[in-house]
VOPAGU-2260 file (C-alpha; in pm, 1 decimal, decimal comma):
REM VOPAGU-2260
SITE   aa  ch    i         X         Y         Z
SITE  UNK   A    0  -11784,1    8215,0   -6233,3
SITE  UNK   A    1  -11478,6    8004,1   -6157,3
SITE  UNK   A    2  -11202,1    8143,2   -5937,6
SITE  UNK   A    3  -10933,0    7936,9   -6116,1
SITE  UNK   A    4  -10891,2    7961,8   -6492,9
SITE  UNK   A    5  -10724,2    7746,7   -6755,3
SITE  UNK   A    6  -10494,4    7911,2   -7010,9
SITE  UNK   A    7  -10761,8    7866,9   -7278,3
SITE  UNK   A    8  -11028,9    8036,5   -7064,7
SITE  UNK   A    9  -10791,4    8322,7   -6975,7
SITE  UNK   A   10  -10705,3    8367,2   -7344,0
SITE  UNK   A   11  -11074,4    8407,0   -7430,7
SITE  UNK   A   12  -11117,8    8676,8   -7165,0
SITE  UNK   A   13  -10808,0    8863,5   -7291,1
SITE  UNK   A   14  -10897,6    8803,9   -7656,5
SITE  UNK   A   15  -10554,2    8657,4   -7734,3
SITE  UNK   A   16  -10422,1    8310,4   -7817,7
SITE  UNK   A   17  -10352,0    8056,2   -7542,2
SITE  UNK   A   18   -9982,7    8072,5   -7642,5
SITE  UNK   A   19   -9979,5    8445,5   -7563,4
SITE  UNK   A   20  -10116,2    8373,3   -7214,6
SITE  UNK   A   21   -9847,3    8105,6   -7165,7
SITE  UNK   A   22   -9581,4    8357,6   -7271,9
SITE  UNK   A   23   -9717,6    8622,6   -7032,7
SITE  UNK   A   24   -9717,8    8366,3   -6750,0
SITE  UNK   A   25   -9363,5    8250,0   -6832,9
SITE  UNK   A   26   -9242,4    8611,9   -6840,8
SITE  UNK   A   27   -9400,3    8672,1   -6499,7
SITE  UNK   A   28   -9660,3    8921,5   -6621,6
SITE  UNK   A   29   -9947,4    8704,4   -6497,9
SITE  UNK   A   30   -9916,2    8512,7   -6173,1
SITE  UNK   A   31  -10000,7    8142,8   -6217,1
SITE  UNK   A   32   -9920,6    7798,1   -6083,8
SITE  UNK   A   33   -9885,4    7455,1   -6237,9
SITE  UNK   A   34  -10097,7    7151,5   -6160,1
SITE  UNK   A   35   -9938,8    6813,1   -6089,1
SITE  UNK   A   36   -9985,4    6740,7   -6459,6
SITE  UNK   A   37   -9792,6    7053,7   -6559,1
SITE  UNK   A   38  -10093,9    7261,6   -6668,9
SITE  UNK   A   39  -10092,7    7631,6   -6588,4
SITE  UNK   A   40  -10377,6    7769,0   -6376,5
SITE  UNK   A   41  -10452,0    8135,9   -6317,0
SITE  UNK   A   42  -10651,7    8283,5   -6031,8
SITE  UNK   A   43  -10931,3    8505,5   -6155,5
SITE  UNK   A   44  -10815,1    8794,3   -5934,5
SITE  UNK   A   45  -10462,4    8771,1   -6077,9
SITE  UNK   A   46  -10596,3    8781,1   -6433,0
SITE  UNK   A   47  -10817,0    9080,7   -6351,6
SITE  UNK   A   48  -10520,0    9268,1   -6200,2
SITE  UNK   A   49  -10313,3    9198,3   -6512,1
SITE  UNK   A   50  -10595,0    9303,8   -6745,9
SITE  UNK   A   51  -10654,2    9623,1   -6551,4
SITE  UNK   A   52  -10282,3    9708,4   -6546,2
SITE  UNK   A   53  -10251,1    9647,7   -6922,1
SITE  UNK   A   54  -10570,5    9835,4   -7010,8
SITE  UNK   A   55  -10738,9    9522,1   -7145,6
SITE  UNK   A   56  -11117,8    9563,9   -7125,9
SITE  UNK   A   57  -11261,6    9360,5   -6839,2
SITE  UNK   A   58  -11555,1    9137,8   -6945,6
SITE  UNK   A   59  -11898,9    9220,7   -6803,6
SITE  UNK   A   60  -11921,1    8888,9   -6619,3
SITE  UNK   A   61  -11616,6    8993,2   -6411,8
SITE  UNK   A   62  -11784,1    9315,4   -6306,8
SITE  UNK   A   63  -12113,8    9143,9   -6227,2
SITE  UNK   A   64  -11925,1    8912,7   -5992,5
SITE  UNK   A   65  -11801,3    9207,6   -5786,8
SITE  UNK   A   66  -12080,0    9203,3   -5529,2
SITE  UNK   A   67  -11943,7    9268,2   -5181,7
SITE  UNK   A   68  -11947,8    8958,6   -4961,6
SITE  UNK   A   69  -12072,4    8966,6   -4603,6
SITE  UNK   A   70  -12046,1    8683,2   -4349,8
SITE  UNK   A   71  -12274,0    8702,0   -4044,3
SITE  UNK   A   72  -12156,0    8487,9   -3749,9
SITE  UNK   A   73  -12399,9    8444,5   -3460,4
SITE  UNK   A   74  -12548,3    8147,9   -3276,0
SITE  UNK   A   75  -12888,1    8319,9   -3241,1
SITE  UNK   A   76  -13090,5    8230,5   -3553,3
SITE  UNK   A   77  -13325,9    8527,9   -3507,0
SITE  UNK   A   78  -13037,3    8775,7   -3505,9
SITE  UNK   A   79  -12878,1    8603,7   -3805,8
SITE  UNK   A   80  -13205,5    8612,9   -4001,2
SITE  UNK   A   81  -13262,0    8979,0   -3911,5
SITE  UNK   A   82  -12915,6    9089,9   -4023,3
SITE  UNK   A   83  -12906,5    8870,9   -4335,0
SITE  UNK   A   84  -13250,4    8989,0   -4448,6
SITE  UNK   A   85  -13166,6    9355,2   -4386,1
SITE  UNK   A   86  -12841,4    9334,0   -4582,8
SITE  UNK   A   87  -12985,9    9127,2   -4868,5
SITE  UNK   A   88  -13260,8    9386,5   -4911,2
SITE  UNK   A   89  -13009,4    9671,6   -4903,9
SITE  UNK   A   90  -12964,3    9885,0   -5215,1
SITE  UNK   A   91  -12603,4    9766,8   -5255,1
SITE  UNK   A   92  -12701,8    9407,0   -5336,0
SITE  UNK   A   93  -12457,4    9232,6   -5101,9
SITE  UNK   A   94  -12383,4    8861,2   -5123,9
SITE  UNK   A   95  -12465,1    8753,5   -4766,2
SITE  UNK   A   96  -12416,9    8416,7   -4594,2
SITE  UNK   A   97  -12413,9    8311,3   -4230,1
SITE  UNK   A   98  -12239,7    8077,7   -3988,0
SITE  UNK   A   99  -12374,9    7965,1   -3651,6
SITE  UNK   A  100  -12051,1    7861,4   -3480,0
SITE  UNK   A  101  -11678,4    7921,5   -3483,0
SITE  UNK   A  102  -11589,8    7614,5   -3686,8
SITE  UNK   A  103  -11836,6    7699,0   -3962,5
SITE  UNK   A  104  -11720,4    8062,1   -3953,8
SITE  UNK   A  105  -11360,4    7951,8   -4012,8
SITE  UNK   A  106  -11462,5    7740,0   -4309,7
SITE  UNK   A  107  -11671,8    8020,1   -4459,4
SITE  UNK   A  108  -11396,9    8279,0   -4414,3
SITE  UNK   A  109  -11156,6    8056,6   -4609,8
SITE  UNK   A  110  -11407,4    7948,3   -4875,8
SITE  UNK   A  111  -11641,4    8248,6   -4918,3
SITE  UNK   A  112  -11367,8    8510,8   -4865,8
SITE  UNK   A  113  -11595,9    8780,1   -4723,2
SITE  UNK   A  114  -11515,1    9147,6   -4753,0
SITE  UNK   A  115  -11666,2    9197,3   -4409,1
SITE  UNK   A  116  -11744,8    8970,5   -4112,4
SITE  UNK   A  117  -12018,7    9063,3   -3865,6
SITE  UNK   A  118  -11916,8    8864,8   -3559,7
SITE  UNK   A  119  -12094,6    8792,1   -3231,7
SITE  UNK   A  120  -11800,8    8736,3   -3002,0
SITE  UNK   A  121  -11996,9    8582,9   -2714,7
SITE  UNK   A  122  -12069,3    8243,3   -2867,7
SITE  UNK   A  123  -12002,9    7914,2   -2686,5
SITE  UNK   A  124  -11712,4    7800,2   -2906,7
SITE  UNK   A  125  -11567,0    8135,6   -3012,4
SITE  UNK   A  126  -11309,3    8355,0   -2850,7
SITE  UNK   A  127  -11372,7    8680,1   -3033,8
SITE  UNK   A  128  -11023,3    8810,3   -2975,0
SITE  UNK   A  129  -10871,6    8500,9   -3135,8
SITE  UNK   A  130  -11104,2    8511,4   -3437,7
SITE  UNK   A  131  -11020,7    8877,5   -3506,0
SITE  UNK   A  132  -10650,9    8812,9   -3460,2
SITE  UNK   A  133  -10651,3    8509,8   -3694,0
SITE  UNK   A  134  -10840,6    8698,9   -3964,3
SITE  UNK   A  135  -10601,1    8994,8   -3949,2
SITE  UNK   A  136  -10283,0    8782,6   -3929,4
SITE  UNK   A  137  -10370,1    8568,3   -4234,7
SITE  UNK   A  138  -10230,5    8729,5   -4550,7
SITE  UNK   A  139  -10538,9    8616,6   -4748,3
SITE  UNK   A  140  -10784,9    8779,0   -4506,9
SITE  UNK   A  141  -10589,1    9065,4   -4354,6
SITE  UNK   A  142  -10802,5    9321,8   -4541,4
SITE  UNK   A  143  -11129,4    9163,8   -4428,4
SITE  UNK   A  144  -11323,7    9413,6   -4220,6
SITE  UNK   A  145  -11471,0    9301,1   -3887,8
SITE  UNK   A  146  -11777,5    9434,1   -3707,5
SITE  UNK   A  147  -11808,9    9293,7   -3355,7
SITE  UNK   A  148  -12145,8    9248,2   -3183,9
SITE  UNK   A  149  -12192,3    9168,4   -2817,9
SITE  UNK   A  150  -12453,8    9201,7   -2546,3
SITE  UNK   A  151  -12195,3    9181,3   -2268,4
SITE  UNK   A  152  -11924,5    9430,1   -2351,1
SITE  UNK   A  153  -11814,4    9763,0   -2216,0
SITE  UNK   A  154  -11585,8   10029,5   -2363,8
SITE  UNK   A  155  -11271,9    9864,2   -2223,2
SITE  UNK   A  156  -11352,2    9528,8   -2386,4
SITE  UNK   A  157  -11440,4    9704,8   -2712,7
SITE  UNK   A  158  -11098,4    9874,7   -2698,1
SITE  UNK   A  159  -10929,5    9534,6   -2660,5
SITE  UNK   A  160  -11131,7    9396,7   -2955,5
SITE  UNK   A  161  -11017,0    9688,0   -3172,4
SITE  UNK   A  162  -10656,5    9619,4   -3071,6
SITE  UNK   A  163  -10707,2    9262,7   -3199,3
SITE  UNK   A  164  -10840,1    9379,1   -3536,4
SITE  UNK   A  165  -11209,2    9466,9   -3500,7
SITE  UNK   A  166  -11299,1    9771,2   -3709,5
SITE  UNK   A  167  -11623,5    9856,9   -3527,5
SITE  UNK   A  168  -11794,2    9729,1   -3212,8
SITE  UNK   A  169  -12168,6    9738,0   -3143,1
SITE  UNK   A  170  -12361,2    9648,9   -2832,2
SITE  UNK   A  171  -12678,4    9442,6   -2856,1
SITE  UNK   A  172  -12969,9    9502,4   -2886,4
SITE  UNK   A  173  -12869,9    9566,2   -3240,0
SITE  UNK   A  174  -12904,1    9912,6   -3395,7
SITE  UNK   A  175  -12990,0    9772,5   -3740,6
SITE  UNK   A  176  -13001,7   10104,0   -3936,3
SITE  UNK   A  177  -12665,5   10200,8   -3787,3
SITE  UNK   A  178  -12522,6    9856,7   -3869,3
SITE  UNK   A  179  -12633,2    9891,4   -4233,2
SITE  UNK   A  180  -12476,9   10238,9   -4253,1
SITE  UNK   A  181  -12149,4   10113,0   -4108,6
SITE  UNK   A  182  -12137,7    9813,8   -4344,7
SITE  UNK   A  183  -12187,5   10047,4   -4641,8
SITE  UNK   A  184  -11933,0   10296,3   -4508,4
SITE  UNK   A  185  -11671,5   10032,4   -4439,1
SITE  UNK   A  186  -11717,7    9879,7   -4781,1
SITE  UNK   A  187  -11692,9   10228,3   -4934,3
SITE  UNK   A  188  -12026,2   10198,4   -5106,7
SITE  UNK   A  189  -12206,4   10476,0   -4920,6
SITE  UNK   A  190  -12231,9   10806,3   -5101,6
């Protein structure tokens, strides 16, 4: 499903004419922007907010696209594979991807827009404090939850990580069942 919609596509989802969508945009009811050619474009999230607020039924394909997104960032491929496999097999059907370095993690955070980042902070090109801080300071990712993993941290360093935005800190070796529970709890999917 596309994240950016044309007026025609938005009108089909709302079951109204394209002109009605244009009017709603012009009146400020739906947030939109114009392309260089003057065509209105609507972010899917903005349309969903509008539909929800107005009581317009949300199409099934919107709901099916609501899988929680998890980004696993670690330079150890065995750890990445272990976490990714465990979360993909979880009952909550997460959408899980991975990154093996800080650069790739930055790209994935901007593109994939994860709900939660599981971050090994002791990687060669990553300063964990900076990554947490950047995620929390960016208005687009400020609500992204962060779980920090590290083999070389004590309570004092964990405290500093939390001050920089980490929601939970785990020491390695990884307590996988506990990690899965925390991911579910943080994402408010656990019963």
